[in-house]
N, C-alpha and C positions, 0 to 999 in steps of 0.2 A: 826262371830261365837264365842261363848264362849270357854274359854280355855279347859274346861273339855272334851267335845267331840273330840276336836283336839287331846288332849293327849291320850285319849282312842283309837282312830282310829290308830294313828301312833305307839303306843306301841304294839297294836295287830299286825300291819303289820311287825314291827321289830321282834316280837316274832316268827314269822313264817319263818324268814330267816334260811336257813340251816347253819350248822356250817361251811361247806366248803365255802359257799358264804360269810358269815360274816368274816372268816379268810382272804379270798382272797381280798375282797373289803377293809378290814381294812389295809392290807398291802399296797394296792395302795394309800389309804389316807395318811398313814404314810410316804411312799416314796415321795409323792408329797410335804408334809410338810417339810421333811428333806432337800429339795432343796431350801427352801425359805430363803431370807436374814435375816428374823426375827429369825429363828432358829440359823443361823450362828452367829448372833450378841448377842444372849442371853447367859449370863454367868450363870444364874440361871433360872430354869423353874419349874412349877408345872404341874404334870400329874394327872390322875385320874385312879382308878381301874375300868375297865369296868364291867357293869352288864347288864343283860337282852339284850344281843346282841348289846351293844354299840360298837362303833369303838374301837378296841384294841389299846393299847399304848406301848406294849412291845418293838417294834422296836425303837421307839423314845427313850425309857428309855436306851436301849443298846447303841445307838449311842451317846446320851448325856453323858453317863458315860464314854464311850470310849474317848470322846473329853475333858473330865475333867470338865464338867459342873456340877453345883450343882443341884440336882434333889430332889424335895419334893413332897409328896402326902398328901391329906387331911385326917383328922380324925375328926369325929363328936364327940363333947363333949357337951352334953346337947343341948341347942338351937343353939350353935355356931359350926363352923368348923374352925380348925386350921391346919397349915401345919407343917410337920416334914420331915427332910432329910432322904433319903433312899439311901444306897450305893449298896445294893444287893436286887434283886427282892424277894429273899427268906425271907427277913426281914418283908414282909407284912403278916399280920394275919387277919383272919376273924373278923370283928368288927360289928358295928351297921348295921342293915339291911342286914347282910351277906356279906358286901362289904369288900374287902381286904384293911386294913388300916396299916399305919406305927406305929411302936412302938417308945419308947423314951419319954423323959421328956422335952426336949428343943424345944419349938415350934419356927418356923421361921416366923417372921412377913411378911405379904403379901407385905408390902411396900418395902421389900428387893428383890422382884422377878422381873425379866425382862420380863417374858412371862408366861402366864397361858393357858393351854389347858383346855377347858371347855366342859363338856358333855351336852347333851340336848336331849329332846324328839323331838323338832322341832326348826328350825331357819327360819327366813324370809330373803328376799332379801336385807333388810336394816341392818341386823345384830342383830335383836332382837331374844331373846331366850325364849323357853318354856321349863321349867324344870319339875320336878316331883311334884311340888306344895308345897314343904316344906320350900323353901326360903333360904336354906343354902348358895348357891352361890350368890343369890341376895343381901343378907346382907354383905357378904364378899367382893364382888367386889368393893363396895364403898370405901374400905380402900386401894386399890392398889395405887401404885405410878403413876404419870402422864405418865412416859415413858413406863409403863408396857403394853405389847401387849396381847390382849385377842383373842384367837383363838378357834373358835367353830369347833369341829370335828363331822361330821355326814355323813350318807349315803345320796345319792342324793334324794331319796324319802322323806327324812325328811326336805328338803328345800322347803318351801312353799312361796307363793306370799306375804302374809302378816299375821301377828299374832296380836291378841289384845294386846295392850300395856298399861302400867301404867307409871305415871310420874317418879317413882323411878327406872324403868328398865334401865339397862346398855347394850349398844350395843357392839357386838363383833367388833374387828378391821379386822379380817379375818375369812372366813369360808372355810373349806377344805372338799371336798367330793371326792369320787372315780373318779368323772368326771371333776371336776374343782376346782379352787381356786377363791373365790370372795374377792377382796381387797376392803375394805370399807374405808380405810385411806391410806395415802402415806406409802411406805415401811419404816421400821425402819432401820436406819444406825448405824454403830458402834458409841458408845459414847466415 
């Protein structure tokens, strides 16, 4: 099946989640993630600002900051996306596409990050991701360091058997839903 109908069907399904369901299931996903050795080992991580009923990331942000981890968020700049450090959630402002983005002038290279939480419209059982079709994450993920762990956050209904893929697609290392964690590579240990 082509990407477009998969994207449309899953976005429609996610749109119909109630706020209570989205909040509750997001909290379960985040709590599951916070127990993983990859989170414990990461000194720096990238989060995203959720839109259209994506899995929330506020609990991860709060715990990461409490533990002294460096936290960055993406900001779209023309055809590219860059990361900027955020120390307080209140520092995020509405930017491109109405998404909350970080302020600041000093971008943080993706190669300096230990872990990236990646949103998606759908993920498959082998870690492939279907985004919104603009390619921001696809272009960016090719620049990550070899040790960087890629974690897909999604609700269980967004996890499908398989997705159409292309040669340039990068697979996630872990997928976390409200029901399970799929480990697609061995766990990361402290460096």
